[in-house]
N, C-alpha and C positions, 0 to 999 in steps of 0.2 A: 772182284772193282765193284761190282753190283752192290751188294751188302755196305760198301764204301758209301759208294752214292748216297742210297736211299736213308743211311746216316747224316749227310752232310745235310741230305733236304729236310729231316726232322730236324738235324738241329739249327736249318734256318728258320724254319715255320716255329720253332718257339723265341726266337728270338725277335721274329717280329711283332710273333703277338706282343709280345712286351712291352717294344717299341709303340704295337699301335694301341694298349691298354694304356700308355704312357700317356700318349697323345691327346686321349677324348675324355681320360679323365677330369679336367677341366670345362668342358663342356656339359658330363653328365650332373656337374655340378651347377653348373647354369641350369639345366633342367630340373632339381632338385633333389636327382634321387644320388647323393655322394653324401652321407653320414661325414663329415668331414670335421665335423663339428668336435663329434667323440674322439675319434680318431679309428673309427671303426673304416677303417679303408680295404684291407687285407681279401676280403671277400668278393667285394666288385668289384676288384685287379684279378682275380683269380676266376671270377665267371668271369670276366670278358676275355683274358687267355685261351680258358675254354672252350668259350663259343667260335673263337676265331680259329682254332687247334682243329676244333671237330671240320668247322666248313673248309679249311682247306685238304684234310686229308680225306677225309671225306670223296672232296672232289674227285682229288687223284685215284683213290681205289675206283669209282665208277667210271671213267673214262677208263680206267686200266680192264673193266668186268668185263664193259659193253663193245670195246672196241679193240682190246687186245693191243695197245697201244707195245710202240717199242720201247720197253721199261726204261731201260736210260737216257734214252734220248729226251724223250717224253719227264723225265726227272730235271735233264740240268734246262732242257727249256720251260720248265717251272720253277725254276730258284731264279731266270728273269722278272719272274708280274712279281717279285720281292725288293727290288729296285724304289720302285715310290719311293718302299720307307726310309729312306736314306733323304727326301725332301720330307719327313715331319721330322729327325733327326736334326736338320741343320733349321727347320721354323724353332723345336724348342732349345737347340743350344746358339738360337737369333744370330748363326753363320749369318741370314739373306739379309739382304736389308728391306725397310719399310714398303710394302707394299704400296706405290701409287696409287690418289685419290681412293682407296679401301681402308675405313677404321681400322687400328688396331686388333680391337675386340670381334670385329667384322673375317680380321685373317685365316682365320682358325679356318671357320670356317671352309673360305675356300682354298686355302691347303687338301681338307680334309676332299673334298669332291675332288680336288687334282691327284688327290692320288688315289681312291679309286674310280675316276674312271682311266687312267695308267694302269692299274691294277688291272680291270676287267679287262684292257686291250691283252694285254701279256696272258693270259689267264683265254683268251681267241688263238693266240696263238700257240699256246699247248693245246686247245684243242684242235687246233687245223694238224698241229703235228702227232697227235694222237689219231688221230682218223685217217692224215692221207698218207704217214710214213709208213716204215718195213712191220709188218705184228709181230705180237711177242708174245713172251706166254704167261695165256687170260687167267692161270690160278696166282699170279702172284700182287692180283690183289688184294690176298690174304696176310700180305706182309704190311698191312694198312688196320686190319680189322680188331686185332687187339688194342694198337691205339686210339681209335676211333670210338672202342666202345670204354679205354681210360676217360677220357675226354668228356663224353657226352657224360656218365656217373657224376666227377669234377663239375660241369656246369649244372646237373639238377638239384648236387648240394652245394654249390657257390651260388647258385641264386637262390635257395628255400633259405639260406644262413645270411644271404643280401638281404631280400626280403625283411628279418626278424632282426636286423641291427640299423635297417632304413625305418621298424618302427617303431625299435626303443628312443632312436636320434627325436623323431618328430613328436614321437610326448617330454623328449630333455628339448625343445625346443620353447617349451613354454614357457613362458619366468615366472614366477610368483606377483600374485598382485600390487602394483605399485602406484601413487598417487596420480591424478590424469587431473589437470586445471583443464578447464571448461572458464567460457564467458562468465558466467555466474556462480559458479560453483566448482566444487574440486570432489572425485572418488577417487576408492578400489577400485583397479579395473585392473585385469588381467589382459597380456597381450599376448595374441593368436596369430603364429606368420599361416602364410598362405599353408591348406595340405597338413600341418602339425596338429598333433590332437590334444584336449583337452579333457581328464577324465571329469564328469562332473555328478557326484553324488542325488542323489532323489531320496528324501524322506518327506515325500512332500503328499498329500491329501488329497483323493480330485477333488473336494470341497473348496482348498486353497484355490486363486489364481497365482498362476506362477508367470514372471514374466523376467526378460533379458533385459538388456537395456546394451543398444552395438555401436562405434563409436571409431571413422573410419582411423588408422593410424598412417603407420610406414608406406612412404609412399606412392597415398592415396591422396590426391589432390581436387575430385571433385567427386560430384555425385556418382559412384558407382555402383552395377545392379551385379551383386555376389551371391553366390546359394551357400546356403547352413546345409549340412550334411548332419542328422541326429542318427548314433549310432548305438542301439539297443546293445545291451549285453547279451540278451539272448540272442542266440547264433540263427534261429529261424525267425524274426523277423528282419526284413530287406531293411537299407538304413533309407531314412525318409530326408526328402530334398527340399528346402525353406528357402521359397526364393525373398529375397531381403535388397533393399536399394539404404546405403549408408550413405551419410553425409563427410566430409573433415575436420567441422565445426561442431555439428546438432550431433544428438546421442537417440537412435533410434529404437521404437522399442517393439517388441516380439514376444508373443505369448506362445510358448510351449504346449501349455495343460495337452490343450488337444491328441500330445503325441507322448507325452508323459505313460511309462508302464501303469497297470493298476497296481504295481505292490509296489515295495523300496526294492530302489534295485539299484545298478550302477552306468550310465549311458557316458559316450560322447562324441565332442560337438569338436565339429572341425568345418571348414569350409572350400569355396574352392571361388574362382571366378568365369569359371564356365561346369555346364551341368556338365557331369559325366555320369558312367552308366555306373549300377551301383555295388557289382562286384569289385570293380577298382579302388570303389571306397570306403568298401570293409576291407581289401586288402592290402588298403595304406600307399597304393600306385598311382597320384594323383601328382602332376608336374606343380610346382609351389611355382614357377616363373613364368609369366601370364605375361605376355606385351596382347592390349584387345584393341589397341589403336596407334596407326599409323604415326601419332605424335609420340606413344609409348617406345617403340622399335626405333624411332630416331633419335630419342633420348639418352638411351642406351649402347647405340651402336654408335654414334656417332658424338657425345659429349664424355670428354672424357676424364669429368673429375667426377661422377658419379663414383666413389668405392663402391668393390664388393662386397664389405662390410654390411649388411644391416641390405642385401640388395632385394628381398622379397616382401611381399606386399603384408601387410599386416594389417589385423583390426583390433578395437579393445572390448572386449564384455565386461559388463557388470551387473552381477545378479548373482543365483537369481534371487526376485523379492516375491515374495505371497501375495502382495495387496498392491494394489493397481493405486501409486498414490502421486506416480506423474504421468505426463503427458509430453512427448517432445524429450525435452532433455531434464536429465537426473537429478530427483531430488529430494530419493528415498530415500531417511537417513544419512542424512547429509550436516547435520549438526553431529550425531557421534563422531561420525568418520573425523567433521574439523575438527574438532574437539582433542581428538585419536591422535588427527597429527600436530596439534598445537602439542600435547602435549610429549610427544614423542623430540621435537622440536628443544623442548627446553627441556627435558635429559640428556 
């Protein structure tokens, strides 16, 4: 009977981890940490499930070890803590009606808070049962040692693979240069979503003046302060942060000359709405979703016509150029670019 109860407890934990992972995947996507466009979401789901199971089994093993909890009764009471998963299932399946005065995009966060609150309440009941119930065998915590070690390993492996898939995804997000229309001219520029990575080869000598031009892109409707991050291929060199003020209708000139290596190399350009620690930048753990004002918060959560496609902010980068021929707006090599555009249209 005891072994049967522990098997049922273990199966319920696995099922609850799957429900929890399925529910928070859209939230992880909103934050920009789910590589859904490349279809590589397996490692993200595996990591979430493994961490969930690891935490649940570790909690059960520790209260057995420290309090010699009544084995069967404590496991049965602990099963009650997974009843809030029915709330998540109901929201996923659309069984619950829309919450009054709460926008649809904010509802998952409300249900998630309710889940954690009720889950924590039942965990406290489990703790009370383990503390004041009739004592059981303390050594039975060994039942959970092997599963805990397995889930600890899968959590580590899954997180490493998840990060690698996320890095590939953020390189994938940067599209090939496209023609951008401006008030007086047009040029080819590369669109870079927030936190995505652009590989930029450097074959410029230190005597050249190297300039990039930056333009506000998707969801940048006014003057914004962003942070460009210059990541060298040399791992010993920390990423360099360059604050930049960008506009939705004007090109901003940025000189990277002081940040270029002394030898031909490759480096990565990325950007964020926030100033972040350098180790997060190098590891690619930058949140893509940023709300810097109450207006942006209200627009995202309370406006129903905003599509999830292209939900992340982006900028356009044009360059590099080895000579300074323009200030403000990009007119560098415009004639050649326009001629190439015209020739393409004729073809």
